[in-house]
C-alpha positions as CSV (number, residue, x, y, z in Angstrom):
1,X,19.9,-13.8,-6.5
2,X,21.2,-12.9,-3.2
3,X,23.5,-15.1,-3.0
4,X,25.0,-14.2,-6.7
5,X,25.2,-10.9,-5.8
6,X,26.5,-10.9,-2.4
7,X,29.2,-13.7,-4.0
8,X,30.0,-10.9,-6.8
9,X,30.3,-8.0,-4.2
10,X,27.2,-6.3,-5.9
11,X,25.6,-3.7,-3.8
12,X,21.8,-3.3,-4.9
13,X,19.8,0.2,-5.0
14,X,16.3,-0.1,-5.7
15,X,13.7,3.1,-6.6
16,X,10.3,1.7,-6.5
17,X,7.8,2.8,-8.6
18,X,4.7,1.6,-6.3
19,X,2.7,4.9,-6.3
20,X,0.7,6.6,-2.9
21,X,-1.3,4.1,-1.4
22,X,-0.8,1.1,-2.6
23,X,2.0,-2.0,-2.0
24,X,3.5,-5.0,-3.3
25,X,4.4,-8.6,-3.0
26,X,7.6,-8.0,-3.9
27,X,8.7,-5.2,-1.9
28,X,10.1,-6.9,0.9
29,X,12.2,-9.1,-1.9
30,X,13.2,-5.9,-2.9
31,X,13.9,-4.2,0.5
32,X,15.8,-7.8,1.5
33,X,18.2,-7.6,-1.4
34,X,18.6,-4.2,-0.9
35,X,19.6,-4.3,2.9
36,X,21.7,-8.0,2.6
37,X,24.0,-6.3,0.1
38,X,24.7,-2.7,1.7
39,X,22.2,-1.0,-0.4
40,X,18.3,0.9,0.2
41,X,15.6,1.5,-1.6
42,X,14.4,5.0,-2.7
43,X,9.9,5.5,-2.3
44,X,9.9,8.2,-4.1
45,X,5.8,8.3,-5.2
46,X,4.9,7.7,-1.5
47,X,4.8,11.1,-0.3
48,X,4.0,12.6,-3.7
49,X,1.1,14.9,-1.1
50,X,3.6,15.9,1.2
51,X,4.3,19.2,0.0
52,X,0.6,20.2,-0.7
53,X,-0.9,22.6,1.2
54,X,-4.7,21.5,2.7
55,X,-5.0,18.7,0.8
56,X,-7.7,17.5,2.7
57,X,-9.8,21.1,2.1
58,X,-10.9,20.4,-1.0
59,X,-12.9,17.3,-1.0
60,X,-14.2,15.5,-4.8
61,X,-15.1,12.2,-5.6
62,X,-12.0,11.1,-6.7
63,X,-10.5,11.8,-3.2
64,X,-9.2,14.1,-1.1
65,X,-6.5,15.3,-3.1
66,X,-5.3,18.9,-4.4
67,X,-4.0,17.0,-7.7
68,X,-5.9,15.2,-9.9
69,X,-4.3,12.5,-11.9
70,X,-3.2,13.2,-15.2
71,X,-2.7,16.9,-14.6
72,X,0.4,18.4,-15.0
73,X,1.0,19.3,-11.2
74,X,0.0,15.5,-11.0
75,X,2.9,14.6,-13.5
76,X,5.6,17.4,-11.8
77,X,5.2,15.6,-8.4
78,X,5.9,12.6,-9.6
79,X,9.0,14.0,-11.8
80,X,10.0,15.4,-8.9
81,X,10.1,12.6,-6.5
82,X,11.7,10.1,-9.2
83,X,14.7,13.0,-9.6
84,X,15.1,13.0,-6.2
85,X,15.4,9.4,-5.6
86,X,17.7,8.9,-8.3
87,X,19.6,12.1,-7.5
88,X,19.8,10.1,-3.4
89,X,20.9,6.7,-5.3
90,X,23.8,8.5,-7.2
91,X,25.0,11.0,-4.1
92,X,25.3,7.8,-2.0
93,X,26.9,5.3,-4.4
94,X,29.2,8.1,-4.9
95,X,30.6,9.3,-1.0
96,X,31.0,5.5,0.1
97,X,33.5,4.6,2.0
98,X,35.4,0.9,1.2
99,X,36.8,-1.2,4.0
100,X,39.0,-4.0,2.7
101,X,40.9,-7.0,3.9
102,X,41.9,-10.6,2.9
103,X,41.0,-13.3,5.5
104,X,42.9,-15.9,5.9
105,X,41.6,-19.3,4.3
106,X,43.5,-22.1,5.3
107,X,44.4,-24.8,2.4
108,X,43.3,-27.6,4.2
109,X,39.7,-26.5,4.7
110,X,37.5,-27.6,2.2
111,X,35.5,-25.4,-0.3
112,X,35.7,-22.5,2.3
113,X,33.9,-20.4,-0.9
114,X,30.2,-22.2,-0.1
115,X,30.8,-20.5,3.7
116,X,29.2,-17.6,4.5
117,X,31.0,-15.3,6.6
118,X,28.6,-12.6,8.2
119,X,30.3,-9.1,9.5
120,X,29.4,-6.2,11.3
121,X,30.4,-2.7,11.0
122,X,30.1,-0.3,13.8
123,X,31.3,3.4,14.5
124,X,31.3,4.1,18.1
125,X,32.7,7.3,18.1
126,X,29.7,8.1,16.2
127,X,26.3,7.4,17.6
128,X,23.5,7.5,16.2
129,X,24.9,7.5,12.9
130,X,23.2,5.0,10.3
131,X,26.1,2.6,8.5
132,X,24.6,0.9,5.5
133,X,26.9,-2.4,4.5
134,X,26.9,-6.2,3.6
135,X,25.9,-8.3,6.0
136,X,28.6,-10.5,5.4
137,X,30.9,-11.9,2.3
138,X,31.8,-15.5,0.8
139,X,34.9,-16.0,1.1
140,X,37.4,-16.1,-2.2
141,X,41.1,-17.6,-2.2
142,X,43.3,-14.5,-3.6
143,X,44.9,-15.9,-6.5
């Protein structure tokens, strides 16, 4: 699937619906697909309680959470988290830069489209900036 996305210049963004405190087997795969294609994964439900003041001060049998699952406050936090995640992805998708070039492909070379070419993008004048870019590409002759 990764090769198919890379060949078609698809950037993968993910929004995980994994709840606070849980993990999933496929999380590493989702993260790899996103990172290798220049995208990323949002985890909107990971920090549902980060804005809740003193959630450890109200111990209860269901856990030390001020918001009980199934209540309006809990549903509101989940909805806000999902909305922020989708807004973050939409904001990133609409503010991308595209760097493009046409590689030299020798006519005598055997099927160059099978070779994955690695690339690296750096901006030395802006240290500390996080650059998200695909890891490489498959060369396809321009027609």
